[in-house]
C-alpha positions in Angstrom: 0.0 0.0 0.0 1.2 3.5 -0.8 1.7 6.4 1.5 -1.4 8.1 0.2 -3.5 5.1 1.3 -1.9 5.3 4.8 -2.8 9.0 4.8 -6.4 8.1 4.0 -6.3 5.5 6.8 -4.9 8.1 9.3 -7.6 10.6 8.2 -10.4 8.0 8.6 -9.0 7.0 12.0 -9.1 10.6 13.2 -12.6 11.0 12.0 -13.7 7.8 13.7 -12.0 9.0 16.9 -14.0 12.2 16.8 -17.2 10.3 16.2 -16.5 8.0 19.2 -15.7 10.9 21.4 -19.0 12.4 20.5 -20.8 9.1 21.2 -19.1 9.0 24.7 -20.3 12.5 25.3 -23.8 11.5 24.2 -23.8 8.5 26.5 -22.9 10.8 29.4 -26.1 12.8 28.8 -25.5 15.2 25.9 -28.4 16.0 23.6 -29.5 14.4 20.3 -27.6 17.0 18.3 -24.4 15.4 19.5 -25.6 12.0 18.4 -26.4 13.3 15.0 -23.0 14.9 14.7 -21.4 11.5 15.7 -23.4 9.7 13.0 -22.4 12.3 10.4 -18.7 11.7 11.3 -19.2 8.0 11.0 -20.5 8.5 7.5 -17.6 10.7 6.6 -15.1 8.1 8.1 -16.7 5.3 6.0 -16.6 7.5 2.9 -12.8 8.0 3.4 -12.4 4.2 4.0 -13.7 3.6 0.5 -10.5 5.1 -0.8 -8.5 2.9 1.6 -10.3 -0.2 0.3 -9.6 0.8 -3.4 -5.9 1.0 -2.6 -5.4 -2.0 -0.4 -8.4 -4.3 -0.8 -11.3 -4.9 1.6 -9.6 -7.4 3.9 -6.4 -5.4 4.4 -8.2 -2.1 4.7 -10.6 -3.2 7.3 -8.0 -5.1 9.3 -5.7 -2.1 9.4 -8.5 0.2 10.2 -9.8 -1.9 13.0 -6.4 -2.1 14.8 -5.6 1.6 14.2 -8.9 2.6 15.6 -8.5 0.2 18.5 -5.2 1.8 19.5 -6.2 5.4 18.8 -9.5 5.1 20.6 -8.0 3.3 23.6 -5.4 6.0 23.9 -8.2 8.6 23.8 -10.2 6.6 26.4 -7.2 6.5 28.7 -6.0 10.1 28.2 -9.3 11.9 27.9 -11.9 9.8 29.8 -9.7 8.2 32.4 -10.5 4.6 31.5 -7.9 1.9 32.1 -7.7 -1.4 30.1 -6.9 -4.6 32.0 -3.7 -6.5 31.4 -5.6 -9.1 29.3 -7.1 -6.3 27.2 -3.6 -4.8 26.7 -2.3 -8.2 25.6 -5.2 -8.5 23.2 -4.3 -5.1 21.7 -0.7 -6.2 21.4 -1.7 -9.3 19.6 -3.9 -7.2 17.2 -0.8 -5.1 16.3 1.1 -8.3 15.5 -1.7 -9.6 13.4 -2.0 -6.4 11.4 1.7 -6.3 10.9 1.6 -9.7 9.4 -1.3 -8.8 7.2 0.3 -5.5 6.0 3.7 -7.1 5.4 2.2 -10.2 3.7 1.9 -8.6 0.3 -0.7 -9.4 -2.4 -1.9 -12.9 -3.0 
């Protein structure tokens, strides 16, 4: 995958992080407008993901996106919302990183 595809992946991850932050805010009691904004961001993030899929294929794009979002949103949850993953959850995230590295480095079939 090219650097441009990784840039789209980073952009979609940032948009999805914003959407999830809004959802957390909505879950904590914010109004419906916050929910609508979150849904709009999810739509934008998925639109950006189309470009990632065109460049890297569906399986690779979704695998990369899932782990990038997992790490980014976990970092946000820890730093912004004060959440703490357990040791087992941390190990799972580490295994996810290894899995994505194998997928990304595996090349085309």
